[in-house]
N, C-alpha and C positions, 0 to 999 in steps of 0.2 A: 883239262887245264880251270884252275880255278886261279883263280882270281881277287885278289884284297886289296880292297882300299880306305885308308884312313876318313873317317866322320868325327863330325863333333861327340856323338856317344859313343862311334865304336868303330869297331874294323865292318865292312864290308862283305862277305863274301861270296861268289859267284862262279858256282863250278857248270863245270863246259860237257860234252860227250861225245866225243866223235867215232864212232863205232863203227866202222869196218866202209867209212867215207872215202878209202884210197882206195880200196881193193874193187871195185870195176875198172878203175884204172889201169890193174892187172889184167884185165881180162875177163874178169868173173865175172858171174852170169846172175842176176839175182839171185834165183837159187842160189850157185851156191855159197853168196855171202848171208845169206840164213842160216845154212848149213854150218856158215863159221862162225859166228856173229848173230848166237838165235835173241829171237827176244826176250827169254827170258835171263839173258844173261846185263840183258839192259836194265829188265826188270830189278834183277839181282842187286846189279850196278848202283840204281836205282835207292832203293833200299837203305841198304849199308853205309851209301853218304847221310837217307836221313838220319838214321842210329848218328855213325860218328858224329855230325854235327846238331845234333839234339845235346848228348852229351855230353860237348864240349860245352854248349850252351849254359849247363848250368854253373859250368865250376869255373871258366872261365873269368867274367867279372869277377870274382870272387878272389885270383888269382891279381888280377890289375889291381884291385880297391887297396889289397893286402901291399905292391909292389909300389905305388906311388901315397901311401896311406902320410908321410910327410908331406909333398907337396899337394896335394888331393886329398882332406876332410872327408867319408866313407856320410856321404845323404843319414840322415836320421829318417827312417821310415815312416815317423807320422808329418 
């Protein structure tokens, strides 16, 4: 689940992953849950999300500046 909220300086995005939390209610044992959703899957998902949002953080600010250049002039870097 991704939750975003606006702030004065941009969007804050929080990601929450609930992997296998509902499986024990179906009667699965902890070992069966681990086989269904192994730790490596969670680590891979974490790495994917980190890479994806790091990439997005590098170009989304430029898109925002370009789309709002008429009402918000870009700040000078000095």
